[in-house]
C-alpha positions as a Markdown table, in Angstrom:
| # | Residue | x | y | z |
|---|---|---|---|---|
| 1 | Met | 65.3 | 225.3 | 48.5 |
| 2 | Glu | 68.1 | 223.3 | 47.1 |
| 3 | Phe | 71.8 | 224.2 | 47.4 |
| 4 | Lys | 73.2 | 225.9 | 44.1 |
| 5 | Glu | 76.1 | 227.3 | 43.2 |
| 6 | Gln | 77.1 | 229.9 | 40.3 |
| 7 | Val | 80.6 | 231.3 | 40.0 |
| 8 | Ile | 82.5 | 233.4 | 37.8 |
| 9 | Lys | 86.7 | 232.7 | 37.2 |
| 10 | Tyr | 89.2 | 235.2 | 35.7 |
| 11 | Lys | 92.2 | 233.7 | 35.0 |
| 12 | Asp | 91.2 | 230.4 | 36.1 |
| 13 | Arg | 90.3 | 231.7 | 39.7 |
| 14 | Ile | 86.7 | 231.9 | 41.1 |
| 15 | Val | 86.2 | 235.8 | 41.5 |
| 16 | Phe | 82.3 | 235.9 | 41.9 |
| 17 | Ile | 80.2 | 233.4 | 43.5 |
| 18 | Arg | 76.5 | 233.1 | 44.3 |
| 19 | Leu | 75.4 | 230.3 | 47.1 |
| 20 | Ser | 72.1 | 229.4 | 47.8 |
| 21 | Met | 71.3 | 227.1 | 50.7 |
| 22 | Pro | 68.5 | 225.9 | 52.8 |
| 23 | His | 69.0 | 225.8 | 56.6 |
| 24 | Phe | 72.7 | 225.0 | 57.9 |
| 25 | Ser | 74.9 | 224.0 | 60.8 |
| 26 | Arg | 77.9 | 225.8 | 61.9 |
| 27 | Thr | 80.1 | 225.7 | 58.7 |
| 28 | Leu | 84.0 | 226.2 | 58.6 |
| 29 | Lys | 85.5 | 229.1 | 55.6 |
| 30 | Gln | 88.6 | 227.3 | 55.9 |
| 31 | Tyr | 92.1 | 229.6 | 55.5 |
| 32 | Val | 93.3 | 229.8 | 51.8 |
| 33 | Glu | 96.4 | 231.4 | 51.6 |
| 34 | Asp | 96.5 | 234.9 | 49.8 |
| 35 | Glu | 93.0 | 235.3 | 49.6 |
| 36 | Ala | 90.5 | 237.9 | 51.0 |
| 37 | Cys | 87.1 | 238.4 | 50.0 |
| 38 | Phe | 83.7 | 240.2 | 50.2 |
| 39 | Met | 80.5 | 239.2 | 51.1 |
| 40 | Phe | 76.9 | 240.2 | 50.4 |
| 41 | Val | 74.1 | 238.4 | 51.5 |
| 42 | Asn | 71.1 | 238.8 | 49.5 |
| 43 | Lys | 68.6 | 236.7 | 51.0 |
| 44 | Gly | 68.2 | 235.8 | 55.0 |
| 45 | Glu | 71.0 | 236.0 | 57.7 |
| 46 | Val | 74.0 | 235.0 | 59.0 |
| 47 | Glu | 76.1 | 235.0 | 61.7 |
| 48 | Val | 80.2 | 234.9 | 61.5 |
| 49 | Arg | 82.3 | 233.7 | 64.6 |
| 50 | Ser | 86.1 | 234.5 | 64.5 |
| 51 | Ser | 89.1 | 234.3 | 66.9 |
| 52 | Asp | 88.2 | 237.6 | 67.7 |
| 53 | Asp | 84.9 | 238.7 | 66.5 |
| 54 | Tyr | 81.3 | 238.0 | 66.3 |
| 55 | Phe | 78.2 | 239.5 | 64.3 |
| 56 | Lys | 75.7 | 239.2 | 62.0 |
| 57 | Leu | 75.0 | 239.8 | 58.4 |
| 58 | Asn | 72.3 | 240.4 | 56.5 |
| 59 | Arg | 71.1 | 242.5 | 53.1 |
| 60 | Ser | 72.2 | 245.8 | 54.8 |
| 61 | Val | 75.4 | 244.5 | 56.0 |
| 62 | Gly | 78.1 | 242.9 | 54.2 |
| 63 | Met | 81.7 | 241.5 | 55.0 |
| 64 | Leu | 85.4 | 242.1 | 54.5 |
| 65 | Ala | 87.6 | 239.0 | 55.1 |
| 66 | Lys | 91.2 | 238.6 | 55.2 |
| 67 | Cys | 92.5 | 235.1 | 54.5 |
| 68 | Leu | 91.8 | 233.3 | 58.2 |
| 69 | Asn | 89.4 | 230.6 | 59.5 |
| 70 | Tyr | 86.2 | 231.6 | 60.6 |
| 71 | Phe | 82.8 | 230.1 | 60.9 |
| 72 | Phe | 79.2 | 230.7 | 59.8 |
| 73 | Glu | 76.8 | 230.4 | 61.9 |
| 74 | Pro | 72.6 | 230.1 | 61.2 |
| 75 | Thr | 70.8 | 233.0 | 63.1 |
| 76 | Asp | 68.1 | 232.6 | 65.8 |
| 77 | Asn | 66.0 | 234.8 | 63.6 |
| 78 | Arg | 64.0 | 232.6 | 61.9 |
| 79 | Ser | 61.4 | 235.3 | 60.5 |
| 80 | Val | 64.5 | 236.3 | 58.1 |
| 81 | Cys | 65.7 | 232.5 | 57.2 |
| 82 | Asp | 62.8 | 230.7 | 56.4 |
| 83 | Asp | 63.7 | 230.6 | 53.0 |
| 84 | Gly | 67.6 | 230.1 | 53.4 |
| 85 | Ile | 70.5 | 231.9 | 52.8 |
| 86 | Glu | 71.9 | 233.4 | 49.4 |
| 87 | Ser | 75.1 | 235.1 | 49.3 |
| 88 | Val | 77.1 | 236.4 | 46.9 |
| 89 | Gly | 81.1 | 236.8 | 47.2 |
| 90 | Ile | 83.6 | 238.9 | 45.7 |
| 91 | Phe | 87.3 | 237.1 | 45.8 |
| 92 | Leu | 90.8 | 238.9 | 45.7 |
| 93 | Tyr | 94.3 | 237.3 | 45.0 |
| 94 | Pro | 97.9 | 239.2 | 44.9 |
| 95 | Ser | 98.5 | 237.5 | 42.0 |
| 96 | Leu | 95.0 | 238.7 | 40.1 |
| 97 | Ile | 95.8 | 242.4 | 41.8 |
| 98 | Lys | 99.1 | 242.6 | 40.0 |
| 99 | Asp | 97.4 | 241.8 | 36.5 |
| 100 | Leu | 94.6 | 244.3 | 37.3 |
| 101 | Phe | 96.5 | 247.2 | 38.5 |
| 102 | Glu | 100.1 | 246.5 | 38.1 |
| 103 | Phe | 100.6 | 247.2 | 41.7 |
| 104 | Asp | 103.7 | 245.6 | 43.9 |
| 105 | Leu | 101.8 | 245.2 | 47.3 |
| 106 | Ser | 105.5 | 245.0 | 49.1 |
| 107 | Asn | 105.6 | 248.7 | 48.0 |
| 108 | Ser | 103.0 | 249.7 | 51.1 |
| 109 | Thr | 103.2 | 249.1 | 54.5 |
| 110 | His | 99.9 | 250.3 | 55.5 |
| 111 | Thr | 97.9 | 247.9 | 57.9 |
| 112 | Val | 94.8 | 247.9 | 59.7 |
| 113 | Thr | 93.2 | 246.6 | 62.8 |
| 114 | Tyr | 90.8 | 244.1 | 61.6 |
| 115 | Asn | 90.7 | 240.4 | 60.2 |
| 116 | Leu | 87.0 | 240.8 | 59.4 |
| 117 | Lys | 85.1 | 243.9 | 59.3 |
| 118 | Gln | 81.3 | 244.6 | 58.8 |
| 119 | Val | 80.6 | 247.0 | 56.2 |
| 120 | Gln | 77.2 | 248.7 | 55.7 |
| 121 | Ile | 75.7 | 248.7 | 52.0 |
| 122 | Asp | 75.1 | 252.2 | 50.6 |
| 123 | Arg | 73.7 | 252.9 | 47.5 |
| 124 | Leu | 77.2 | 252.7 | 45.5 |
| 125 | Leu | 77.5 | 249.1 | 46.7 |
| 126 | Glu | 74.0 | 247.9 | 46.3 |
| 127 | Asn | 74.1 | 249.2 | 42.5 |
| 128 | Tyr | 77.6 | 247.1 | 42.3 |
| 129 | Arg | 75.8 | 243.9 | 44.1 |
| 130 | Asn | 72.9 | 244.1 | 41.4 |
| 131 | Ser | 75.1 | 244.3 | 38.8 |
| 132 | Ile | 77.2 | 240.9 | 39.6 |
| 133 | Asp | 73.9 | 239.5 | 40.3 |
| 134 | Ile | 73.1 | 240.3 | 36.7 |
| 135 | Leu | 76.5 | 238.8 | 35.3 |
| 136 | Leu | 75.9 | 235.4 | 37.5 |
| 137 | Asp | 72.5 | 235.4 | 35.6 |
| 138 | Asn | 74.0 | 235.8 | 32.4 |
| 139 | Pro | 77.1 | 234.4 | 32.5 |
| 140 | Glu | 77.9 | 234.6 | 28.5 |
| 141 | Leu | 78.2 | 238.2 | 29.1 |
| 142 | Ala | 81.0 | 237.6 | 31.6 |
| 143 | Asp | 83.9 | 238.1 | 29.2 |
| 144 | Glu | 87.5 | 238.8 | 30.6 |
| 145 | Asn | 87.2 | 242.7 | 29.8 |
| 146 | Ile | 84.0 | 242.8 | 31.7 |
| 147 | Val | 85.0 | 240.6 | 34.7 |
| 148 | Lys | 88.2 | 242.8 | 35.1 |
| 149 | Ala | 86.4 | 245.8 | 35.0 |
| 150 | Lys | 84.2 | 244.9 | 37.7 |
| 151 | Leu | 86.9 | 243.7 | 40.0 |
| 152 | Lys | 88.3 | 247.0 | 39.4 |
| 153 | Glu | 85.4 | 248.9 | 40.3 |
| 154 | Phe | 85.0 | 246.9 | 43.4 |
| 155 | Val | 88.3 | 247.6 | 44.7 |
| 156 | Leu | 87.8 | 251.5 | 43.6 |
| 157 | Leu | 84.3 | 251.5 | 45.8 |
| 158 | Ile | 85.5 | 249.5 | 48.6 |
| 159 | Ser | 88.8 | 251.2 | 49.2 |
| 160 | Lys | 86.9 | 254.7 | 49.2 |
| 161 | Ser | 84.4 | 253.1 | 51.7 |
| 162 | Glu | 87.2 | 252.2 | 53.9 |
| 163 | Gln | 88.9 | 255.7 | 53.7 |
| 164 | Ala | 92.1 | 254.1 | 52.6 |
| 165 | Pro | 94.8 | 256.3 | 51.5 |
| 166 | Ser | 95.1 | 254.6 | 48.1 |
| 167 | Gln | 93.7 | 251.5 | 46.5 |
| 168 | Leu | 97.3 | 250.3 | 46.9 |
| 169 | Asp | 97.2 | 250.7 | 50.5 |
| 170 | Phe | 93.8 | 249.1 | 51.0 |
| 171 | Leu | 94.9 | 245.9 | 48.7 |
| 172 | Ala | 98.5 | 245.7 | 50.6 |
| 173 | Ala | 96.5 | 245.7 | 54.2 |
| 174 | Leu | 94.1 | 243.3 | 53.1 |
| 175 | Phe | 96.6 | 240.6 | 52.6 |
| 176 | Lys | 98.4 | 241.1 | 56.0 |
| 177 | Pro | 96.4 | 239.1 | 58.4 |
| 178 | Asn | 96.7 | 240.4 | 61.8 |
| 179 | Glu | 97.7 | 237.8 | 64.6 |
| 180 | Val | 95.3 | 237.1 | 67.2 |
| 181 | Ala | 97.0 | 235.8 | 70.5 |
| 182 | Phe | 96.2 | 232.2 | 71.3 |
| 183 | Lys | 95.0 | 233.2 | 75.0 |
| 184 | Ser | 92.7 | 236.2 | 73.6 |
| 185 | Thr | 91.2 | 233.5 | 71.0 |
| 186 | Ile | 89.9 | 231.3 | 74.0 |
| 187 | Lys | 88.6 | 234.0 | 76.2 |
| 188 | His | 86.7 | 235.5 | 73.3 |
| 189 | Asn | 85.3 | 232.2 | 72.7 |
| 190 | Leu | 84.6 | 230.8 | 75.9 |
| 191 | Tyr | 81.1 | 231.0 | 76.4 |
| 192 | Thr | 80.1 | 229.1 | 73.2 |
| 193 | Asn | 79.5 | 225.3 | 72.1 |
| 194 | Leu | 82.4 | 225.4 | 69.8 |
| 195 | Ser | 83.9 | 222.1 | 70.2 |
| 196 | Leu | 87.4 | 221.6 | 70.6 |
| 197 | Glu | 88.0 | 220.5 | 67.2 |
| 198 | Glu | 86.4 | 223.9 | 66.1 |
| 199 | Leu | 88.2 | 226.2 | 68.7 |
| 200 | Ala | 91.5 | 224.4 | 67.2 |
| 201 | Ala | 90.5 | 225.6 | 63.7 |
| 202 | Leu | 89.9 | 228.9 | 64.8 |
| 203 | Cys | 93.7 | 229.0 | 66.2 |
| 204 | His | 94.6 | 227.7 | 63.2 |
| 205 | Leu | 96.2 | 224.6 | 64.6 |
| 206 | Ser | 95.3 | 220.8 | 64.5 |
| 207 | Ile | 93.7 | 219.0 | 67.4 |
| 208 | Ser | 96.6 | 217.6 | 69.2 |
| 209 | Ser | 98.7 | 220.9 | 68.8 |
| 210 | Phe | 96.0 | 222.8 | 70.3 |
| 211 | Lys | 95.7 | 220.6 | 73.2 |
| 212 | Arg | 99.5 | 220.9 | 73.8 |
| 213 | Lys | 99.5 | 224.7 | 73.5 |
| 214 | Phe | 96.4 | 224.9 | 75.7 |
| 215 | Lys | 98.0 | 223.0 | 78.5 |
| 216 | Asp | 101.3 | 224.9 | 78.2 |
| 217 | Val | 99.1 | 228.4 | 78.5 |
| 218 | Phe | 96.2 | 227.5 | 80.9 |
| 219 | Asp | 98.0 | 224.8 | 82.8 |
| 220 | Glu | 94.8 | 222.7 | 82.6 |
| 221 | Ser | 93.3 | 220.3 | 79.8 |
| 222 | Pro | 91.2 | 222.1 | 77.8 |
| 223 | Lys | 88.2 | 220.1 | 78.2 |
| 224 | Arg | 88.4 | 220.7 | 81.9 |
| 225 | Tyr | 89.7 | 224.4 | 81.7 |
| 226 | Leu | 86.2 | 225.2 | 79.3 |
| 227 | Asn | 83.7 | 223.3 | 81.6 |
| 228 | Arg | 85.1 | 225.1 | 84.4 |
| 229 | Lys | 84.6 | 228.2 | 83.4 |
| 230 | Lys | 81.3 | 227.5 | 82.0 |
| 231 | Val | 79.8 | 226.1 | 85.4 |
| 232 | Glu | 81.6 | 229.0 | 87.2 |
| 233 | Arg | 79.7 | 231.6 | 85.1 |
| 234 | Ala | 76.4 | 229.5 | 85.5 |
| 235 | Ala | 76.9 | 229.3 | 89.3 |
| 236 | Ser | 77.1 | 233.5 | 89.3 |
| 237 | Leu | 74.2 | 233.7 | 86.9 |
| 238 | Leu | 72.3 | 231.1 | 89.2 |
| 239 | Arg | 73.2 | 233.3 | 92.2 |
| 240 | Gln | 72.2 | 236.8 | 90.5 |
| 241 | Asn | 68.9 | 236.3 | 88.6 |
| 242 | Thr | 66.0 | 234.0 | 88.0 |
| 243 | Ser | 66.0 | 232.7 | 84.6 |
| 244 | Arg | 65.3 | 229.2 | 83.7 |
| 245 | Ile | 68.6 | 226.8 | 84.4 |
| 246 | Ser | 67.9 | 225.5 | 80.8 |
| 247 | Asp | 68.6 | 229.3 | 79.5 |
| 248 | Ile | 71.3 | 229.7 | 81.7 |
| 249 | Ala | 72.9 | 226.4 | 80.4 |
| 250 | Tyr | 72.5 | 227.3 | 76.7 |
| 251 | Asp | 74.1 | 231.0 | 77.4 |
| 252 | Val | 77.2 | 229.6 | 79.0 |
| 253 | Gly | 77.8 | 227.4 | 76.1 |
| 254 | Phe | 76.4 | 223.7 | 77.0 |
| 255 | Asp | 74.3 | 221.9 | 74.1 |
| 256 | Ser | 72.4 | 220.0 | 76.4 |
| 257 | Leu | 70.8 | 220.3 | 80.0 |
| 258 | Ala | 72.1 | 217.0 | 80.8 |
| 259 | Thr | 75.5 | 217.7 | 80.1 |
| 260 | Phe | 75.3 | 221.0 | 82.1 |
| 261 | Asn | 73.7 | 219.2 | 85.0 |
| 262 | Arg | 76.5 | 216.6 | 85.2 |
| 263 | Asn | 79.3 | 219.0 | 84.8 |
| 264 | Phe | 77.9 | 221.5 | 87.5 |
| 265 | Thr | 77.1 | 218.7 | 90.0 |
| 266 | Ser | 80.7 | 217.5 | 89.2 |
| 267 | Phe | 82.5 | 220.7 | 90.0 |
| 268 | Tyr | 80.0 | 221.9 | 92.9 |
| 269 | Gly | 79.1 | 218.5 | 94.3 |
| 270 | Lys | 75.2 | 219.5 | 94.1 |
| 271 | Ser | 72.9 | 220.1 | 91.0 |
| 272 | Pro | 72.2 | 223.6 | 89.5 |
| 273 | Ser | 68.5 | 223.7 | 91.0 |
| 274 | Glu | 70.0 | 222.8 | 94.5 |
| 275 | Tyr | 72.9 | 225.3 | 94.3 |
| 276 | Arg | 70.2 | 228.2 | 93.6 |
| 277 | Leu | 68.2 | 227.1 | 96.8 |
| 278 | Ser | 71.3 | 226.7 | 98.8 |
């Protein structure tokens, strides 16, 4: 399965996109100002990680996302991903909303508590997905009036699905990202194999700014703090259960057993196996 991309634009902005790709590694969906989106998964399964969320998407579960950095990650469920991933995205922008609805988003103060949200695909959304697939398969059908109608239909469907007070309130809230505290982002992603650069991306910081802020908040370098927390968690697991040491190493976020052994020995003065025996 080769990478394939099909798009439909409205007013020179991509509004519908279908991506087909083979197996992939962790991929950053980078922040784009004043952009929100909805994602259907047509085939396969994908995991999503943000500053404060981590969940799976598949054909029965879609995602509503505000403008922020987050990662797509391959799932461990190989049975649903042998043929790769296919997804359909719907993109919304304030400038297009004004054109579609003549709404002034500043007239609403409505907010919601999420930045990313799983959405169950009911029959109405399933039918909508199928209609967008037809347009992507037959782009000659997607004239301006059709695309405008399908965008308005989507806003109506998803705002009702989310039980928003009105379409205006739903859209206004969609373009108001919730700020997640730096400390909460680190603690939420503590036992992962994210690199420092990837953690910095979740915090919307450059790597140099991230390291400075980390030292200010935790009074320790990010590398030492993260490794220390991981081996402390590993030590607790070694005392509590009989899981294989390699499984514990991966569970607390190390990429390899060798790296885990080296860090564990550095902090505790003995290898994980010696620690367990003692």
